Phi, psi and omega in degrees: 000318179301320180295320179295319179294321178296319179296317179296321179296317178298319178297320179294318179298314180298319181294318180295321180297315180293319179297320179298317179297317181295320179294319178299315178298323178296317179296319178297318180296319179294317180296330179276320190285323186296308178298320180296321180295315180299316181296313181296325180292320178296318178297320181294321177294321180296319180295320178295318180293319179297317178296320180294319180295321180295317180291323178294322179297317179297317179294321180295323178298318179296316182293321179294320178297317180297321179295318179298317180298318180296320179293319181297317180295322181289338186257011177296125194295307186298315182292322180295320181295320179298322178293324179294320178295322179295321178297331180268012178062029180274333177229162181274170178296323181293319179295323179296313183294317182297326182279316189278324189302308182295324183289320178290325180297320178297319179296320179294318180296320180293325181289321183071162176063015176248117184273341180179167179208161174223131176254134181246148175277190185293332181272003179084017178267137179289129180246344182206129178231128180230145175073222187293133176298139183239090182292336181260016184299326182300329182288339184270000182294135175294159178299149184299120180089356181277147178255006181275149175278140182241135180253134175223137177166187354276158176257121181264123176231179178292345179265003178122197180262143182226147178257126181268127179239120179262126185237130178286150176249123183249143178284177180298333181272000179089013179272149180282121184239357180164188182213152171246138173241117183245143179255108180265137177290141182264012182302316179300320178294320179297320178295321179296316182291337181255023182296140180292333183298316181293317182290335176292322179280321182228088186301327183256026186283152173245138179235138182222134172244123194224134173232111190293312183292325181279346181071029182262124175229103175251130187221140168256114183247131182293338181295324182254345178057044175197167179279131178238150176256120183252145179287338181202183180278358187294333182277003183262159175301159184298318181294325179291317178298320181296319182291320182289328182269348185254210183285135180264166177086013177215168182275134178245145175229147171259163183252024178273177180295328179260073186292141180224144179256126185230138172239122181240143178209156177282145179278113185294323183286343182223091182302143181094345180263141179234134177246137180228139177236121181235145179219147178302148183300323181295325178286322178296324184274355183302312177299325180295314179297323180297321179289328183274340189299309186296308180298320180292323178295321178297315179298315181298320180296318179295319180295314179297321178297319179295318179296321180294315180296321179296314180297322180293322180290327184268350184301314180300330182289324184269341186297314182296319179295322179294319180296317178296318180295320180296319180298318178294322179295321179296318178297318180295320180293320178296321178295317178295320179295316179297321179293320179292321177295317181300314184276331184267355182292138176286347177273149174286131182232132174233143177250128184240152177277188184292344177265012178069017176272139184287131178245339179203156178209148182270177183295324181298325178298315179293320181295323183283314187264335185086355179278132174282158182300322182299325181281345181266332184299138178088349178258149173285165181300316183291323178296323186281323192243342182268150181301151179302141179091342180253345186300312183296318182295314181292322180298318179297320180294317181295315182299319180296319181291322180293319178298329184278313187241355179091352178201164175220139176218147181174180182246135178205177182258128181247160181266151169253167182296332180275005179094351179285166180235155179211147176286138184221147172258124188242152176213117180242126185232142176273133176258119186252153176278181182296331181274003177093354181281151182282128178258318180212169169237136178246123177249132179233139178212155179221147179281120182250028180298314180296324178297319179295321178295318179296320179296320179294324177294319179296317178298322179294316180294329180291340184240007181226153178286132184292332184277313187254352184062020174276159173303142178266191184299321182297309180293324177300315179298321178298311182293323179295321177297316178296317181296322179294319177298317180296320180293324178296319183289320186267348181072019179258134180286162173227160183236146175240118182253117181261117185249132173233123183291140176270140176067013179290319181300322179297315179296317182296316182288330184277313187257355175102158183292321179303316179291325176298322177296318179295325177297318178297320179297318180295315179298320179298317179297319181291319179296319181294330183291333183265359180263160175287163182296328182275351179281155181247125173249121182235152174248124181271344183134153181060231179250030181254128178234155177227136178244128176254118182242124180251168175066040180277146173276334180180181182300333181296331176295318177296324180295320179295319178297318180297321178298318178297318181295317179295322181295317181288331179284339179283344180289138181293151177243125182256118180224124178052039178082000179260128175266111188253135177243114176229120174267200180204155175245132187238130172249136186240129172238147184243143174255131010258007186301316188263000179157152180244016175233161180299313183298320182293317180296317180294318180296318180293319179295321178297316180296318179295327178296321177294326175296323178295322177294320179294333181280003176117002178070169179056040179209182179228158178217141173275151175286136181238163179295323178298319178295321179296318179296317180294321179295317180295319179295318179298319179297317181293320178296319179299315180297316181289326182293329180296340181246004186294320183293311183292336178271357178072032182272349178270145176214162182249139167247155184235121176262125185291152175232135185227163176283137181293326186284319186248344184077005180289142180288123183246342182182180178222156172251126181279125181236127185272143175228151179247115178267089182286136183296337182247323185267354181080208183285127178248125184284157183301328183294347178264325185251341179294314176300323178295319179297321177295323183290321185264004173084023179258357187296324181293320178295316179293318179298321178294322177295316179300315182297314179299314183294316181295319179294321179296317179293318179297323177295324178296317177295321179296320181295330179277001180084017180234069185294130176231137174286133179247127180257131181236130179280139175249138176277168179297323180294322179296318181295325182281347182283136182293335185267014184298317183299318179294324178296314180295316179299318179296320179296319178295319182291319181293323183273332184080013182287141174295130183303332183293343182267003179249128176236132178252132181253130180232136177282146183293333179297321179293324181293319185290344179289322180222075191299304187296317179297317181294321179298315179297317181295317180295325177293321177294319177297319179298328178293342177283347180100005181273174174251154183235142180226148175261118183275151176054041184297136177099347182273339182262200179264081185294142177233111182294332179295325177278327183300321182288344179269345184281136181276053184266160180250338191212144171250141181245112182286129183293149182298335181295334177272331184283327188295337180267356181279137000263002188292318184277120183295321182295313180298320180297319181293320180296316180298317180297320180295316181297318181296318180295316179298318181296318180296320179294329180270357180076029182252147173279160182228137174233134180257133179251156179083024178282120185237348183231159177294325179300317179298318181294317180297319180296316180295322179294318179295327180277006179062043170284141187284308188221166178211163173209155181156182183295335176299321179276322180159146176283164175303132185225167179287167178298324180296321179293322176295322177300316181296322180293321178293321180291335182287349175123358178273087185285141178287145173283163179289114183299325181293332181288333181279347182277125180294000000 
């Protein structure tokens, strides 16, 4: 404290010394500045007044000269006598004008600066007008009998501004006999008011020449930088109006924010006229500031220099005191900071002596453990907080670690005052002196109970489904792996049941996802209720569940479990007033028969579940070797099919089509085959459904269309045009880009559109009637022909058939094979032919294999046929050979209705 007080005292002495110097300098500056300011201000006012007097003198000289000229013209004897004679009716007006006009005009020309005049007789009537017309001349007439000159103005004309001066005319006897009104140009006054000399001294100055009775206000205003004629004083600054209306011969100031200094005085040479010169206060004070600047700056520099030298001289004296005070303050601040950290820390902190006995503890320690500081003092950390029997062992371990590395940290279980225990993270550190010896030990610990609960919650969420709280795929795989190891050791099989809910997607899409989630929760609860405690029910996602059943005696046990699960899933679920029925399909795989890995068992159960769905749903199926073989074959075919087009493994065969009446070849049907490098030729019924399922049918269909059009174009180019028929799948018809695909194939090949026929099954059309009708109409617009394949096998709708833009019906082989022996087939064929003729459609029969069938179709007036009787599907080269052998094709266009 004494050092701190000394430092403060030194600082105060230095501050008082500097303040004293500054105050002294301020007093000296005031004593110097006030007289200088008054003197400079008087000089500035005198300079403003001198400038105003000089300008007023110049204006007065012009006005006095103008008045003298007006008097001289009015007092010309001969002209005046003629006016007196005219007033006495001795001469006429014409004689007066003839005599007076030339003489007055000469006088006006000699005088200069007179733009016009009007002479009035004794009665105030104008008798003579010269020069510029003066409409306001009557206003300038002097009072009757008055000898004073009268000013009126200004008069604004196209030639500028003019001042009207009215002068009385007196006879030789001194009697008033008339008046003259002369218009003097104001150019000299305007030049005087805009003189550069005044603006050089006062750049922002305003000048005003004012005659109150005459109403003349001439002003030079810096805002417009020109002389203006004002109708009154209202357009002038307040200080200027005050000076012109008030006392003249002194300086006037206004008290507004825009203060202006004005000096006004009467023009001695022209009584009644007042001249005023005004300048902004800042401009008026500029010379004053210039005179005061140097001495005041000198004083300020000397004062600052004195203060600087004083401070420099006293700095060494105060520096040491300040450093000592600062050091003490830092120590005090560190102590306060350490105390605040100690008491405010959320962690429990205890301070121990070199014997590890507690000497102090913070509030957090008491809050966490419940032990008061008094009950902790004198005990070691381990004695106070570790369970009985463990303190000595743990204390020895901690002490050894601290001696080795200087600190110990770790997790252990600590006691509370009520006997409870909690997990804690601890850190005990040795505090050493400068010589390296231990002075204290600081122990810190925090309760991590919430952290442990959160970690356990995270572990639970990582292994359980968030919606149903069932084990997820990860936990299922762990348990399945353990169960498989256990089954290998004990020789007991286990079963994996893969469950997929039926109609769940319909419920979810219809009633919404929230209700669908609740449905899944309800189903999960019911499934769990019928299982044993040791069985595992897991949710893989969506509406898929898996049940792991251990300790089976045989497959019949798995079958009984599946039956219970199906039975409970068949029970209705009531949610928000909706009675929901959802069954399930279950696939069962057994260990070790169906696989010895987790992936194999799940895959087999999944495959068996799909078999259950194919079997009508709401049932179960075991995985079989045949199913495994079929699944493996399907997988291999799918993989190979994805590369079949790019590897060139697909090829086309063409089955001929001929006219029933003549047997002439009219077209071919393009049929695709897959030449697998290992499996050989694969027929369409094996790979086309697979292509539709995996989304490759459009790519294959586009290849077929391009290849068939190119071949047909080759036949057309050789002069042997054949119609080529290409089958379209349902997916192709439903695709929005089908029309562009067909157009592109025609453009790339150059084939005439009339030689391309597209075949569509009626079942595909009826799935999306309106869309298919629009698409078929666009295709028809390309110029191609359209045919309905397998007509009569589906659910034919005559109302839609008449709307379809088709050209041909194709009778299915199932009706042709019984003709003519089967009465029903014969009747169906006859009905189709009759209907087609009534609708204007051509008919082609497929599957014709005997001469009897052909004769019957010809007799029934069927248009065309195809089948083994005509020829099996063949390569393009075989069709070429057949054409070359002499079976010329008929004109396909001719066969088209």
